[in-house]
Each structure stands twice: as C-alpha cells, then as structure tokens.
C-alpha positions as CSV (number, residue, x, y, z in Angstrom):
1,M,-31.4,21.8,-184.2
2,V,-31.3,25.3,-185.7
3,A,-32.6,26.2,-189.2
4,I,-31.6,29.8,-191.1
5,H,-34.7,31.0,-193.1
6,P,-33.3,32.6,-196.8
7,H,-34.1,35.8,-195.6
8,A,-31.6,35.4,-192.6
9,S,-29.2,33.7,-195.0
10,D,-29.3,36.4,-197.3
11,R,-28.6,39.4,-194.7
12,M,-25.8,37.3,-192.5
13,S,-23.3,38.2,-194.8
14,D,-24.1,41.6,-195.9
15,R,-24.1,42.4,-192.1
16,G,-21.0,40.9,-191.1
17,A,-22.2,37.4,-189.4
18,V,-21.4,34.0,-190.3
19,E,-23.2,30.6,-189.8
20,S,-21.4,29.4,-186.9
21,E,-21.8,32.9,-185.0
22,I,-25.5,32.7,-185.3
23,L,-25.5,28.6,-184.4
24,R,-23.5,29.8,-181.2
25,T,-25.7,32.5,-180.4
26,V,-28.9,30.6,-180.4
27,E,-27.2,27.8,-178.6
28,G,-25.4,29.9,-175.9
29,G,-26.1,33.2,-176.0
30,E,-28.3,35.1,-173.3
31,S,-32.6,34.7,-174.6
32,F,-34.9,37.6,-174.3
33,P,-38.7,38.2,-175.6
34,A,-39.1,39.7,-178.7
35,K,-41.9,41.4,-180.8
36,H,-44.5,38.8,-182.8
37,G,-44.1,36.0,-180.5
38,R,-40.5,35.8,-181.4
39,T,-37.4,35.2,-179.3
40,G,-34.2,37.0,-179.6
41,F,-30.4,35.6,-178.5
42,R,-27.6,38.1,-178.0
43,R,-24.0,37.1,-177.9
44,N,-21.1,39.2,-178.0
45,F,-17.8,37.8,-180.1
46,P,-14.6,39.8,-178.9
47,G,-12.0,40.2,-181.1
48,K,-10.7,42.3,-183.9
49,W,-13.0,43.5,-186.3
50,T,-13.2,45.6,-189.1
51,R,-16.3,47.1,-190.9
52,G,-16.4,50.3,-193.0
53,G,-12.5,51.0,-192.6
54,R,-12.9,50.9,-189.0
55,E,-11.9,48.8,-186.2
56,F,-13.7,47.4,-183.3
57,D,-13.2,45.4,-180.1
58,T,-16.4,43.4,-180.2
59,K,-19.2,42.0,-182.6
60,Q,-22.8,41.7,-181.4
61,L,-25.3,39.3,-182.7
62,E,-28.9,39.7,-182.5
63,V,-30.6,36.7,-183.8
64,Y,-34.4,36.7,-183.9
65,A,-36.0,33.3,-184.0
66,V,-39.4,30.8,-183.7
67,R,-39.7,27.8,-182.6
68,E,-40.8,25.3,-184.8
69,N,-41.8,22.1,-182.8
70,D,-38.4,21.6,-181.3
71,D,-36.3,23.5,-183.4
72,W,-35.6,27.1,-183.9
73,L,-35.9,28.7,-187.3
74,V,-33.8,32.0,-187.5
75,I,-35.8,34.9,-188.9
76,T,-33.3,37.4,-188.8
77,V,-29.7,38.6,-188.0
78,I,-28.6,42.0,-186.8
79,V,-25.1,42.6,-186.1
80,K,-23.3,45.6,-184.1
81,F,-19.6,46.4,-183.9
82,F,-18.5,48.4,-181.0
C-alpha cells in the first residue's frame, strides 16, 4: 500500500501532480536511494503538458518515500517538465 503524507498532499497540486501519478511512480517507477534513509522513485509521463504558460512533452515525477512496515509513506513530490 502507498500512503501520502499531508505535506506531500499539500504540495502535489501546487507542483502539478495528481494522486494516480504518484501511485504509478511508486509502484512502477525507477527506484534509487535518497538522503535521510528515504527511497526515491522516478517516472516519466509523456504527453502534452502545460505549465506556466509553456507547453512540454514530458512530465517527470520524483517521489520520495519511507518504508513503514510493508507500506510506503510518500513524504514529498517533485515535478519537472521538459
């Protein structure tokens, strides 16, 4: 199971992410070690994205999470457009 911390929930809409993308990133994205004992997950979402009045072909999510028992707790989400 994947749970989203209130901090990540507050930030995701500001940064251009939705819950389904976060879940897909954790469940099927590339994982990598991160600071403070966290695990990072990265996934690209191709498509037509508009952010700040500009158009982009790819949205990339980086999701940082910690293990709690057998579940993931998402701490924060970073979104990049290119």
